[in-house]
C-alpha positions as CSV (number, residue, x, y, z in Angstrom):
1,X,14.3,24.5,-43.7
2,X,11.6,27.0,-42.7
3,X,8.6,25.7,-44.7
4,X,6.9,29.1,-44.4
5,X,9.1,30.2,-47.3
6,X,6.8,28.1,-49.5
7,X,4.0,30.6,-48.7
8,X,3.6,33.1,-51.5
9,X,1.7,36.3,-51.9
10,X,-0.9,36.4,-54.6
11,X,1.4,38.6,-56.7
12,X,4.3,36.1,-56.4
13,X,2.0,33.1,-57.1
14,X,0.9,34.8,-60.3
15,X,4.4,34.8,-61.6
16,X,5.1,31.1,-61.0
17,X,6.4,29.2,-64.0
18,X,6.6,25.6,-63.0
19,X,6.4,22.6,-65.3
20,X,3.0,20.9,-65.2
21,X,1.6,23.0,-62.3
22,X,-1.5,21.7,-60.5
23,X,-3.6,23.8,-58.2
24,X,-5.2,22.1,-55.2
25,X,-7.8,24.5,-53.7
26,X,-9.2,23.8,-50.3
27,X,-9.5,24.8,-46.7
28,X,-6.6,22.7,-45.3
29,X,-8.1,22.7,-41.8
30,X,-7.3,19.9,-39.4
31,X,-5.0,17.8,-41.6
32,X,-5.2,14.1,-41.2
33,X,-3.3,11.2,-42.9
34,X,-6.2,10.9,-45.4
35,X,-5.7,14.5,-46.4
36,X,-2.0,13.8,-47.2
37,X,-2.8,10.6,-49.1
38,X,-5.3,12.6,-51.2
39,X,-2.7,15.2,-52.0
40,X,-0.2,12.5,-52.9
41,X,-2.8,10.8,-55.1
42,X,-3.4,14.1,-56.9
43,X,0.3,14.6,-57.6
44,X,0.6,11.1,-58.9
45,X,-2.6,11.1,-60.9
46,X,-2.0,14.4,-62.6
47,X,1.7,14.0,-63.1
48,X,2.2,17.3,-61.4
49,X,5.6,18.8,-61.6
50,X,4.6,21.3,-58.9
51,X,1.6,21.3,-56.6
52,X,0.3,24.7,-55.4
53,X,-2.1,24.6,-52.4
54,X,-4.6,27.5,-52.6
55,X,-5.9,27.9,-49.0
56,X,-9.4,29.3,-49.2
57,X,-11.3,31.2,-46.4
58,X,-13.8,29.1,-44.4
59,X,-16.1,30.4,-41.6
60,X,-16.1,27.0,-39.9
61,X,-12.3,26.6,-39.8
62,X,-10.7,25.6,-36.5
63,X,-7.4,27.3,-37.3
64,X,-6.7,30.7,-38.6
65,X,-6.0,31.3,-42.3
66,X,-2.3,31.8,-41.6
67,X,-2.0,28.7,-39.5
68,X,-3.8,26.6,-42.3
69,X,-1.3,28.0,-44.8
70,X,1.7,27.2,-42.6
71,X,0.3,23.7,-42.0
72,X,-0.1,23.1,-45.8
73,X,3.4,24.5,-46.4
74,X,4.8,21.9,-43.9
75,X,3.6,19.1,-46.1
76,X,6.3,17.6,-48.3
77,X,3.9,16.9,-51.1
78,X,3.1,20.6,-51.5
79,X,5.6,22.9,-53.3
80,X,3.9,26.3,-53.0
81,X,1.1,27.8,-50.9
82,X,-1.0,30.9,-51.4
83,X,-3.9,32.1,-49.2
84,X,-6.7,33.4,-51.4
85,X,-10.1,34.9,-51.3
86,X,-12.6,32.9,-53.3
87,X,-12.6,35.5,-56.1
88,X,-8.8,35.4,-56.3
89,X,-8.7,31.7,-57.2
90,X,-10.3,32.4,-60.6
91,X,-7.8,35.2,-61.3
92,X,-4.8,33.0,-60.2
93,X,-6.0,30.1,-62.4
94,X,-6.4,32.5,-65.3
95,X,-2.9,33.9,-64.8
96,X,-1.2,30.5,-64.3
97,X,-3.0,28.3,-66.7
98,X,-2.4,25.2,-64.6
99,X,-2.5,21.7,-66.0
100,X,-5.4,21.0,-63.6
101,X,-7.3,22.6,-60.7
102,X,-8.5,20.1,-58.1
103,X,-11.2,21.4,-55.7
104,X,-10.9,19.9,-52.2
105,X,-13.4,22.1,-50.3
106,X,-16.1,19.3,-50.0
107,X,-13.7,16.6,-48.8
108,X,-12.0,19.1,-46.4
109,X,-15.3,20.0,-44.9
110,X,-16.4,16.4,-44.6
111,X,-13.1,15.4,-42.9
112,X,-13.4,18.2,-40.4
113,X,-17.0,17.3,-39.6
114,X,-16.0,13.6,-39.1
115,X,-13.2,14.5,-36.8
116,X,-15.4,16.8,-34.7
117,X,-18.1,14.2,-34.5
118,X,-15.5,11.6,-33.4
119,X,-14.2,13.9,-30.7
120,X,-17.7,14.5,-29.4
121,X,-18.5,10.8,-29.3
122,X,-15.2,10.1,-27.4
123,X,-16.1,12.8,-24.8
124,X,-19.6,11.6,-24.4
125,X,-18.6,8.0,-23.7
């Protein structure tokens, strides 16, 4: 299966009608096992019938916006992916009325920073 088919345009995402939809908004840069565990915990904690990953722009991203969307789509725990501008997130949430919106930007940034620091320490040794 080509997981890129899980990537929706903003217009298509606005028409989603999924039972107990939960939106996870974040940068989805440099995915690690902890990231996947966090998404699985969100699904379980919220009782999400469908999990939509909203990939937000980030100046410090290591990967392109499209690559981050494709990486998120490749995760089994995520049902749909949409790449958004920050302003579009509010509009999408208003259109969908999800059961919950989980903001992951801070944890995504922290994990990316930790990974970069780890790599620098390994190369300095």
